N, C-alpha and C positions, 0 to 999 in steps of 0.2 A: 684756645681753651677759654671757655666762658665760665667765669668765677662768680658765684652768688655771694654777696657780702653777708647774707643771712646764714648761709651754710657755713661760711668761714667762722661765724661766731660760735659754732659748735666746738671749735678747737682753740680759738684765741679770742681774748676779750679786747675787741677793738671797737671804739665808738668814734669813727673818723668819717668826715664827709667823703662820699665815694669819689668825687672828682679829685679831691686832695690825695686820697689813697692811690688813685690811678696815676697821678702825676709823680708820686713818690716811687711807685713801682717802676715807672718808665725811667726815672733818673737813676735808679739803683740796680734793677734786675733785668727786665725785658721790656720790649715795646708794648704799648697798649693801643689797640685799634679804636677803642671807644668805650663809653659808659652809657648804658641804656636802662630803661625801665618801662615795662609794658603798659603800666597804667597812666603813662604820661599823656596829657591832653584828653584823657577820657573823663566822662562826667555822667553821673546818675545811672550807673549800671549796677543792678542789684540782683539778689536771689529772688526767684519767683517759684511758687508752687502751683502746678496746674490742677485746679479743682475740677474743671469740666472741659471736655474736648468734644465738639460735635462738628459734623461736616458743614461746609459752607453751602448754602442752598443754590448758589449760582456758579459753583466751581467744583470740578472733580478732584482737584489736588489741594485746595485750601481747607483749613479747619478754623473754626471759631473757638477760641480758648478763653475760659474764665480763670484769671490768674491772681493768686494771692501774693501781693508784694509788701505785706506788713501794714497796709493802710486800712482805713475803716471799711472801704468798699473794694470789691474785686475789680480788676481791670479786664476789659475785653480786648483781646489781641488776636488778629488774624495771622495765621502761621501756615506756611507751605512745606515745612520740614516733614520728610517721610517718617521719621521716628518720634514724632510728637505723640504723647499719650497722657492720659489723666493720672494724677498721683505721682508726678515726677517733679524733681527740683531742677529748674532751668535758669539760664542767664537772661535777664530782662533789661532792655534799654528803655527807660521811662520816657514819656513825652518831654521834649526839649533836652534830651541827653545828647552826648557826643560819643560816637563810636570811632573805629579805626578810619584813618584818612580824613579826620575832622568832619565826618558826616553827621549832620544834625537830624535827629529822629523827631518827627512831629506827629501830633494826633491827626489821623487821616481816615479816609474811607476806602475800602477795597471791595469792589463789586457790590457796592451798596451797604456794606456793613462797616461800622465804626471800628477802628483799630487804634487802641490807646498805647502805642509803644511797639516794641519789637522783641521777639524771642530770638536770641542770637546763637550763632555757631561760634566756635573759637576763632575761626578765620576773620569773622566780622568784627571782632574786638581786638584784632592785632596779632594773632598768632600766625606763625608761618605754616603753610600747608605741609611742610616737611616734618613738623613735630606733632601734628594733630593725630590722635589715635585713629587707626583705619576704621574702627567701628563707628566713628563719628565724622569721618571725612566728608560724607555727603549729607549730613544733617546737623541738628543742634547737639550741643554737649549737655549731658545729664550730670548734674552735680550730686554729691553724696546725700544720702537721706537725712543726715544730721545738719545740713545747711539750713539756716534760719531765714525765712522769707523777709525781705526788706533790707537785709544787711548787704553792704557792698560786696561784690564778688571778688574783689582784687586779692584779698588775703587767701581766699579759698583756692584760687588758681595760681598763687605765687606771683601775681602781677605787681605786687608792692615791693618786690625784691630788686635791689640794684645789681646789675650784671656788668662786670668788668671783663671785656674781651681782650685776653692776652695774646699777643703774637709771639709765641714761644720759639726762641732760636734753637737750633739742633743741639747746642752745647748745654742748654738748660732744660733737658727733657724731664728733670725732676719736678719742674713746675707744670707738667702735664697731669697734675693730680691736685686734689684739694689739700691733701696732707702735705705735699711738697710745697705748695703755695703758702700754707699756714706756717711751715718751718721758716720760709723765707721772710714772711712778714714779722714773725716773732723776732728774728735777728735784726730786722730793720728798726723795729719799735721797742726792742728790749723787753719782750713779753715772754711768757711761758706758754708752751703748747700742751694742751690737754687732749690726749688721744684715747678713744675708746678701744678696748681690746675685746675680741670675741669671747663670749661665755658659752662655749660649745657643750652641748649635751648629746652624747652618743648613745645609740641603742646597743648596749653591751651584749645583748643576746644574739646579735648578728654581726658577722665579720666580713670585711671587704674581700677577703680571700675567697669567700663563697661566690663572689660576683665577677671579679675581674683580675687579670694579671697584666702587668705593663712591661714592655721591652722598649728601651729607648737608646738610640745611638748617642753617646756622650758628646760627639763632635757636632751633632745636629741639635741636641737638646740636653744641656748639662743638668737641667732640672725639669722633671716632668712628674706632676702629682695629680692623682685622681681621688675624688670622694664620691660616694654613692648616697643619694637621698631617696628614700622609698616612700610610698604611700602619699605622693604629692598630688594636690589638686591644682591644676593649671587654671588660673582665672585672672580677672583684671586686677592690676596692682592697686594698692591703697593710694589715696590722694596725695599724701606726702611724698611718695616715691615718684609718682607721675610729675608732680611739680618740679622736683629736682632734675628730672631728666629733660623735660621740655625747656626749662630755663637754661640748660646746657646745650640745647640744640639737638636733642635725641628724641625720637618718637617712641612713646611707651607702647609695648606690645602685650606682654603678660607678666605675671609675677616671677617667672623663672628668668626669662630673657632680660627683664628690667633689672633684676638684681645683678646679673653679670655686667650690665652697662653701668649700674650704680657703683659697683666696685671698681670698674675701669676708671671712672671719674674720681672716686675717693682715693684709691691707692695708686692709680696709674698702672694697675696690673690687669692686662687683658685675660679674660676667662672665656671658656666655651662650654656650653651645656649640650650633652647628647641625650637622646631618648635611648636609655639603656636597652629597652626591649627591641630596638632596631639594630643593635650591634650583633653581628654574627659571631658566635663563639664567645669565649670568655677571655679572649686576648686582644690587647691593644698594642700596636707597634708604631713607633716613630721611626720612619725610614725615608729614603729617597724614592720618588716615583719611578716605576718601571716603564720600560718602553711599551707604548700603546695604551697605557692606562688613561682613563677619562674620569671626570667627576662632574656631576651636576650640582653646582653650588646653590646657596640659599637664594641667590638672585635669579634662579631658574635658568642659568646659562650652562650649556654643556661645554666643558673645558677639556682640551687635550693637554694632559700633563707633560711637563718637560723633565728631563733626567735630573736636573738640579733642584726640583721642587721638593720641599719637605712635606710629607703627608702623614696624616694619622690614619692608620689602616686597621681593619678587623680581618677576620678570616676570609672575607670575600673581596677585599680590596680597599682602596681609599674611601674614607668617610669624611675627611676634612682636609683643606689646604692649611697646613700648620701656620698659626699666627696671622692668617689672612682672612679666610672665610670658611664657614662650615659647609658640610654637604647637605643637600636637600633631603636625601634619603634617611638621614639620622637626626633631622631637626625636631625641635619641640613642637608638639601639637596639643590640642585640647584633650586628647585621649592619653597623653603621656602620664605615667604614674611613677616611674623610676627614672631618676636623673643621674647621669654620670657627669660629674663636674670636673673640668680640667683647669689647672693652673700650671704654667710652664715658663721656661726661658728658652727661646729658640735662637739659632745662629742668625745674628742681625744681617749679615751680608746676604745670606740665602733668602731671608724674608724680603729684603729690598729688591733683589732680582725677581723674585716671584711676583711681588706687587706690581712692578713695572711691566713685566712681560705679559701679565694677565690683566693689566690695567685695573687692579683692585687695591686702591689706596684707602684702606679702611682705617678707622681710629686705632684698631689693634695693631695693624701693620706699622703704622707710624710710630707707635711706642716701642715695638720690638726693634725697629730700625735704629731708633735713637738711643735705646737702652731703657731698662726698667730697674726698679729697686729690688735687687736679688735678696735683700734681707727680709722682705715682707711677703714673699711668694706664698709660703705656707699660711701666714696669718690672713692674707687676703682670701685664700681658699676657704679657710675656716669661717671667716666672717660671712662670705657668700653662702656657704652651706647652712649656717645658722639662720640667715635671713630667709632663704628658700624654705627651710623647714618651718619657720614661724609663719610666713605668709601663705604657704601652701599646705599647712597642717600635716607636714611630713615628718619622717624620722631619719636621723643621720646614722648610717651604718658605721660601726666602730672601725677605726683604722684608716690609713691612707695608703694607696697603691702608688708605686713609682719610686724614683730616687731623686735626691736633692744634693747638689754640690755644695761644698763648704766654701765660704768666701770670707776673707778677713779684711779688716779696715786697712786703708793705705796709711803708711807711716812716712812723714816728710819732715826733714830737718831744715830749719831756717833761722836766721838771726835778726835781731832788732836792727842792726846796722844795715843789713842787706835791704830790708823793707824800706827804711828811711832813705837810703841812697837811691833806690829806684823811684820812689814817690816824691822825693824832694821834701819830705816832712821831717819833723822832730818829735815823732810819737814816742811816748814813754813805754816802758815794759808793761806797766799796768794797763795802759790803754789798748795795746795790742792783745794782751791776754784777755781783756774784757770782750773784744771783738770776736776772738776765737771761741770763747765760751758762749756768747750769744748765738753763734752759728751752730752750736751743739758739738763742737770739736773737743776731744779730750787732749789736754796739753800737759807737758812737763817742761819747766823752765829752769835754766841754770845760767846765771851771768849773762842774761840777754839772749841766750840761745834756746830756741823752742824745738821740742819734739812733738809734732802734731799728729794725732790719730784721727783720720777723716772717716766719718761714718759711711757705711755702705750706701746710704741713700744719696750721697753726693759723689756719684761715680765720675763726674766731670773733673774732679780734682785729683791730680797725680804727681805734679812737680811743684817746686818752690814758686815758680812764676804764677801758678794758679792761686796759691795762698796770698801772694802780694795783691793780686786782683781782688780777692775777697776782702782784704783789709781796705783797699781803696774804695770798694763799693759801699761797705758799711760805714766807713768813716765819712764818705760823701765825696763824690768827684768834684762837687762844687766847693769843697773845703780844701782841696789840694792847692798848694801855693803856686802862683805864676812866677816863673823865673826866666831870665834872659840868658842866652848863651854866654859863657865866659871865654876869655882868651882873645887873641887878636882877630878882629873882623876883617874880612876880605870883601872887595866889591863883587857883587853877583853879575855874571854875564853868561850868555849862551856859549855852549861849546860850538865848534865849527859844524858838527853834524846837526845840532839843534838849529843853528842859524840857517843852514841850507834847507832843512825841512820847512821852517817857517817862511823863508823866502819863496820856496816852491809854491806853497799855498797862496801867498800874497800875489805872486805873478799870475797864477791861473785865475784867481778871482778878478784881478785887474783885466784879464783877457775876456771876461764875461762868463766864466764858468762858476757854478755853485758847488759847494762841498757836499758830498754824500758820505754817510757812514754805513757800511754794509755789515752783515753778520760775518764773523770769522769762521763760522761753520757753514758748510754747504753740502750738497750731495756729492757722491764720489764722481759722478759723471761730470758735473760742472767744475769740480776741483781740478780735474785733469785736462781741462781746455785752456787754450791761450798760454801754455807754459813756455817759459823762456830758458829752461834747462831741464835735463833729464833728472827726475827725482821720484822717490816712492811716496805714495799717499799715506797719510796718518789718519787712521780711523778711530773713533770712540768705541769703547767696549759697550757702553750703555747709552746710546744717543736718545734724546728726548723725542725725536721724530725722525721719519725717514728722509726728510729734507735737510737735516742737520747732522749728518753722520761723519763728515770728513772735514779736517781743517783745510782752509783754502790755499791754493797754490797760484792763484792769480787774482787780480782785482776786477778784471773786466766782467766776469760772470755776475758778480754782485751788482755792478753798474747797469748791466743789461736788464737785470731784474727790476731795477729802479726805473729804467726807461720804459719797460713794459707796463709797470704800475701806473706811470704817468699817462702813457698812450691810452691805456684802458679807461682813463678818466678824461679823455678828450684834450689832453695837454700834448700837443704835437711838436712843440719847439722845446727841446730838452738839451741842456748842456751841463753835464755833471762831471766832477772829478773826485777822486778819492786818493788820499795819501795814507798808507798803512803798511802792515807787514804781511808777507806771505810766508808759508812754511814748507821748506823743502827738506825731505828726509833722505839721507844717503843710505845706500844698501848696508845692511848689518848694523844700522844704528836704530835705537828705539825712539830717540827724541829727534825732532826736526830742527833745522836751522831757521832762525827768524831773519828775514831779509826785508829791508825797507824798499817799497815800491811806490810809484805814483802812476795813476792811470786816469783816463777820461773816456767818456762816451757822449757823442753828440749826434743829434738828428733834427731835421726840420730847418728852420731859418736861423742864420747867425745874426742877422739884423733885419728888421721889418722895413717895409717901404715907408718913406716919409715924403713931405713936400720937396725935400732937398735931395734925398738919396734914393737909389734903387734898392730893392730888397736883395739880400745876399743869402744864397742857399749854402748850407754846410756841405762841403765836399772834401775830397782828399787834400786839396791845396790849402784850404782854410785850416784843416786839422794839422797838416804839416807845418803851416806857418806858426801856429800856436806852439808846437814843439820847438821850432827853431828859435822863437822868441824866448821861450823858457830857458833853453840851453845857453843862448847868448847872454841873457841877464845873469845866469849862474856862472858865467865865465868859462863855459866849456868851449874849447877850440878844437880844430881839426875834426869837425863832425862831417860825416858823409852818409849818404843814403843809397841803399842798393835794393833794386827790385827783388822781391822774394816770392817764391811759391811754396815755401817750406811750412807755412802755418795752415793746417787743414781748416781751421775755423775762420780764416780770412779769405777775402776775394783774391783769387790768384793773379789778377791783372791790376789790382789797385792796392797793393801792399808793398811796403818797403821796410827793410831792416835798417836800424840806426847804429852807426859805429862811431867810436872815438878812435881814430886811427884804424887799428884792426881789432879793437875791443868792442864786442857786441854789447849794447846797452839797452836795446828794446826794439819795438816795431811800431809802425803807424799804418793805418789803412782802413778799408771798408770791411765790415763784418760780412762773412759769407751769406748769400741769400738764403741758404737752407737753415742757417742758425737764426737769422732774422725771422724767418717763417715760424720756426719753433717757438720763439719768444712772442710772436704776434706783433712785431714792430716793423717799421718801414726801414729805408736805407739808413744805416747807422755807421758812423765813423768812430774809430777808437784809436788810442795809443796806450802803451804801457812801457814804462821805463824802470830799469833797475837803479833806483836812487842810491843804493849803497855803493854801486860801482862808480857812480858820478862823484859821490862824496870821497871815496878812496882815491879816485884818479885826479880829481881837481881839488887839491888840499891847500892851495895858496890863495890868498886874497887878491882880488883884482886891483891893480894899481892904475890910477888915472894917467892916461897918456895925453899930453897937450896937443892941440891941433897944430900941424906943421905951418910955419910962417912962410914956407916956400910954395909956389904954385904947383898944381898937379897938371899932368898931361894925360889925355885920353886918346884911345884908339878904338874905332868901331870896326867890326869885321862880321860879315855874313858868310855862312858856309853851308853847302849842301852836304848832308850826311845821310847814311843809311837809317831807315826808320827804327832799326833794332838798337841803335846806339843811344844811350841815355845821356841826358844833359849832365848828370853828376859826373859821368866818366870824362866828358869833355872838360868841365870846370876843374876837376881834380888834376887832370893831366896838365892843363895850362898852368895851374898854381905850382905844380911840382917841377915843371921844366923852366919856369921863368926865374929871373934873378930876384934879389931882395927889393928892387924898386917897384915891383908889382904889388899894389895894395888891395885891389878888389877886382873881381870878375862878375859881371851882371848880365844875365840873359834878359833882353828886352823885346825880342820878337820871335815868334814861331810861325812859319808859313808853309802850307802844303798846296799843291795844285798848280795851275797855270803852266809856266815853263819848267817847273820842277818835275823830275821823273816821278812816276808813281811809286817807285821803290825808295824815294828819298824825301827828306824834309829840310827846310831851311831854318837854321838857327842863327840869330844875330846877337852878338855880345858887345858889351862896352868894357874895355880893359882900362883900369885907372892906375897910373904910375905916380909915385911921389917919393921924395927923399927928405927926411927931417933935418938933414945937415947942410944941404946946398940946393941950388936951383938946377933942375934937370935940363939936360940938353937934348934936342930932338934926335941927334945921332945915337945917343945912348938908348933912348926909348925905341927908336926904329930898329936898332940892332937886336935888342931883346925880343921885340915883337916878331921880326922876321924869322929869327931862330926858332921861336915857338911854333909859328905857323908852318914852317918847314917840317918840324918833327910831328906836328899834328897831322899833316897830310900823309906822311909815311905811316903813322900809327893807325889812323882811322880811315884812310883813303878818302879824305874829305876834299871837296871842291870849293876853293875860295871864290866867292861870287863878286 
């Protein structure tokens, strides 16, 4: 919302530096995006009168103009604008002037003719293309006939007004209007607001019942009012109205449409004007769209209407999308003579859905979504009708068609003690009473207890907490006392869960991975990949885009997006991890469960070649090694890996499920080539772990175990086994069958070929035995070793080499 300080002075007597005013608004009410002024850095730009215009002898499109700029002699200026003509008031940049972009205008020659300055368009002196009237978009702007040659143009065009750009939050939609902003500043600076009321003059010889009948569904539009203005002449708006519109970022159109936009800014009340003569029949109905109905809106788009769209319809069908955009077939044109002017309150939820589905986020729709002042709907309509009649030489037909709901002020009870307890202040009854009165609230007070009547214009206030916030704002957040917590202080520390999460991040970063943070929303297809348990997807009712419709049920999909983003920018070595939550929804539950996960995606080189080391490519074993290191440091024991073909998105021969005992906690492996192709990435390895299960399973701190002072004994064994037998199966079996003295089993060699059968492979292991209480004897180790080897031969049919 762009607020002109000059316009504000119509309602409140404020003489405050704009930057200071903006800073006060930001500290008290809403954020301020900035303060601007169109004439900043401009110099020597004046009103000129074209006395003579003739064709340039050396050009088909240039003209030589003699221009009166209030000096003793006329200036000769060469101009190429198509709408230049004699007898017009124009914008002139004098020699040595500065226009937009800090461009200096000098005296020069154009095709042999002297040009002493420049005749400017609005764009050339700093106006945005979006606010320039269409009639002047391709040429120069023509000033009013009463503009005096030689005077600076800034005041004529409103360029000398300071504009404060408010970033209005949804809860303060009352400040999406000049009057609402004036009320707010009046409360901040303890001023009185002076508001003009419409002095309506109706043509009592004519009644609105002769023109129109209104039928409105109360659920769709609790208030719907129409006025008729006849004998209107549609033409260009006066300069004061154009100034106010373009300073607010709105393009002037004509005196009818401009008035509706002016009232939108002034009251915050959206209006719509129909060409009455284009309305079929004498009936207007507010209803839901019917199946198959379409509407060509003012932006010339043909729109297929949806069943929950609220429409304004005549006898032939929809003529406007309620609260969003009017129809082209009933729009105002130069031939319009009778205006049907609408002011209404529409169902905010329905307007929001319509605006999003049709991608029509208009100023009107934004205000209907957030709420409007229901107390001034009729007044805004009357003010608009009065202005249209004045500017278009029309007459207002007597009466208003439609219905209006009655709305009462909100009554809230609150005590002085409650306010002071929450804010930590010691405000007196008189101080609180003064704040409420400055806000325009009606109050009754008895023994420190307030009964507050909140005016309709502040529809954001409904509970005691809202009143406490109002007191804090006006009193000043910077004036609230700073207090320390009372009572016994306890040392702060991480919970076990917090510590595990932080340790997980540190371990992975120490392993060479970088943290990524992905969107919690993704597509339904990506959400249901790489899942670790059966669950229902959770979809948004109104997603912002088709790529963000469903809450995620895995972390890998987001990481693969990140890998693809990097690969597309020639970054081929990527090692990323993410720790975050996934969302599993059980059948018959509306809300999902939030589960802590950690995942990683890696592709390319793990380490580059150097003078000392060979390069190391990321593969299954590098990835599995990182997982093992992570689980070991976290103190997770009894981990085993089992080859898996259950994950459709993973390579069937290079994937393993990870278990703690028999508890499934995740998987590790290579992404399926089809998935990699879909993402446009090379061979990529991933893992994902259910961190919540790890936290729940391993809830004891790791206790340091001193190194045994007694020597260890090792035994090496090589065995020929079938190729289908996994190393993990051998290792787990040895650990299970051995006694307590076996401390470690390490695979140190794998061999195939030579004297080994083509159906077999040779695995060589080192078994380490130790006892922390005594020196081991060879006989004890040999007995344990031979017992295990015997059982191993019987179980797996291995051949000890």
